[in-house]
N, C-alpha and C positions, 0 to 999 in steps of 0.2 A: 087775853085769850083763853077761851075755855078747852079744857082737855076733852076728849072724846072718850066716853067710858060706856062699856057695853051694858045694856040693860042686865039685871040679875037673871032675868029668864034665859036670855040669849047664853049667858054664861053657863047657866045649870044645864040648859040644852046641849051645849058643847061638851059639858062633863058626862052627861048621860049617853052621848054618843061614843065617846071615849072609852067608857066601861062596857058598853054593849059591843063594839068592835074588839076589846080585848078578850072579853068572855067568849066570842065566836071563834076566835084563832088561838086560844090558850095552849091546844095539844099540837099545835103545827110546829114544824121546824123554825127558826129565827128567820133565815132568809124568806121563806113563804109568808112569814108574818108579815115581813116589811114590804113585800110586794102587794099583798092584799090590803095593808094598811094605806099604801100609796094609790093603787088601781081601784079597788072595790069601794074603800071607803072615804077617800078623797083627803086623807091628811097630808099635811107637808112633812118635808124630811124633819125639820125641827121637832114638829110633834111627835113622829113615829119615835125619834131619838129619845124624847121625853117619856112617851108611853112605856117604851121597852127598857128604858133606863141604859142605853148604850150612847157613846159619843156620836154626835152628828156626822163626823166624818166616817166614822164606821159604815153608818147607814147610806151615806152619799156614795162611797166605794163599793159598797154591796149591790146596791141598786144598779150602778152603772156596770159593774160586773156582770150581773144577771141580764141586763139589756145588751150587752154586746154578746153575750153566749146565745141569748135568744136570735139575735140578728144572724149570727153564724150558722145556727141551726136551721134558719129559714133560707140560707143559700144553698145548703146541701140538696 
């Protein structure tokens, strides 16, 4: 069975997207970075964890807490 490997061009484009996203959010607080990477740039939590060099569980809990906080604000 053949393994599916991404074309080098696709891999390079993903790397460029990551670098661009990181440069656009470099001066923002950590939580805002995580939210922007998820919502605006379409990265998965695992990718956010790798990009920001923080544990994936931290990303997951931060985003869940932010979502919960946002939901509470919407009810007020």
